[in-house]
N, C-alpha and C positions, 0 to 999 in steps of 0.2 A: 378115583385116578389112580392109574398104574402106578406101580413102583417103580417101573423103568423109565416114565416119564419123569419123575421126579429125581431119580439118579441123573438122566440126563441134564435136566435144568442143574441140579447141584454141581455137575461136572462143569457144564458151561458157566455157570456162576464162579466158580474156583478158577478156571482158565482165565476168564475175562479180569478178574481180579487181581492177577498175575501181571496180566498185560497192562491194566490201570496203573499199578505201582510203578511198572518199568517207564511207562510214560511219564509219570510224575518225577521220578529220578532224573530222565532225559531233560524233561522240561527245567528242573532245579539248576542242573548242570549248565545248561544254554543261559538261564538268568544269571549265574555266577560269572560266565564266561562275558557276557554283555556289561555286567558292572565293570570286571576288570579291563576289557578291551575299552569301553567308551570312557571311562574316567582315565584311563592310561593315556589313551591317545589327547584327550584333550589336555591332560597335565603336561604331555610330552611337547605339544604344539604351542602352548603356553609358555613354556619356559624358553622355546626359540621362537617367540612371536616376530622377532625382527627379521628371522631368516625365511619364514614361512609365509606364503601368500595366505592373506586372511580368509579368502574364500575357501581355502582348504579346511579351515574349522566347521565347515559345513559336513564334512566327511563323518565325523563321529554322531551328529545327528540322524543321518542316514543309514549308517550301520546300526544305529539302536532301533530304527523303523524296521530294519529288516530282522533283526534278532527277534523283535517283538513278534514279527509274523511267524517265524520258527516256533515260539512261544505260544501263540495262539494256535498254531497247528497241533501241538501237543495238549493244549487246554481243552481244545475242540475235542480231541480224541478221548480224555478223560470223562469229559461231559457225556460224550456219546455212550461210551461204555456203561456210565452210571444210570443214563437214561434207560437203555436196553435192560441191564439188569433191574430197575426199578418198574418198569413197565410189564416186561415179558417173564423174567424169571421169577422175582420175589413172590408175585401172586402163585405160581405153580408152588414153589416152596412154602408157602403158607397153607396152601390147600392140603387136607388132611392132619396138619400139624395140629397139637393141642396148645398152640400159642394163642393167647387171647387177643382178639380184634384191636384192642386199644393198646397193644404194643407193637410200635412200628418197625419193620424190619429198617437196615441201615441204611438203604440208598431212599427209602421214602422218609427217614427222619431227616437226612441231608437237606431235603428241599424245603424245610420249615423254615419260615423268615428268621427266626433266632438262632439259625445255624448258619447262615450266609455271613461271610467277610468279603470286603472288597480292599483290606489293606495290602495284600499282596499284589494285586493289579495297581493300586495307587503308588507303592512303591517303584514297581516295575516301569508304569508309565511316566511316573514322576522323572524318573531318570532320563526318559525320552524327550520330556518337556524341557528338562534344564538344558540338555544338549542342543536341542533345538533353538532354546532361548540364545545360547551361545551363537549359533550359528546365524540367528537373524541379526544379533549384534554387529557378527562379523560382515555380516553381508552389506548391512546398511551404513557400515563406517569404514571405509570410505567406499560410498554407492557408485556402483559400475552399471551402467544402464541397463546392457545387455545381460551381462552373467549374474548380476544381482537379482534382476527381475526373474529370469528363468530359474535360476536355484531357488529363490524364494516360493515361486509359484509349484515348483517340482515338490518342495518341502511342504507346503501346506496341502498338496493333493496326497502326498504320501502319510500325512498326519491323519488326514481324514478317512484313508482307507485304514489306517492303524485302528482307529476309533470305530469303523465299522466291522473290522474283524473281531474285535472285543464283542460287539453288539451280537454278532452272529452266534457266540458262545452262549450267550444267555438265553438262547432259543430252547436249550434244553434243561432248564432251570425246573419247572415245575408245570409245564404244560404240554400236550401233544406238540410234536415236531409240526411246525407250520413253516411252509415255504414262504419268503419274503420275496 
């Protein structure tokens, strides 16, 4: 293998790792803003419950879902970069090196089952579920036929889309990209 090919792979790998770290930082900032905004909005509305229309309590739930879409977008970017590095760049970097075959490069190591954690997703989606539960309670008590049904149906559809977006991220875990 030519040294220029390995050098190009290394340069790509280095630049993509920088992009990956930047995407992770932005995703973390969005999560922090989501937590602040959603919990603050619920708290503010709860303290003025007698002055705020109860249907307005659905707003933080929708905001949480829309924040999740942004978060999923950055998570997808991180996974896509990792997948590309693992499948296309790490094999080039390994070729011609004196690294033993049983030593995994970083991205290949990260797809092992024991390195996977879902706590971040659970915490993030947990806040969305809590905000949605508050919205459901507010929408069914008192139940207003048209507005409650419309908002509840929209909330359910948006939650399902939120879960689907998370599932799309899993496509890059450890198998070649498969179109769903």
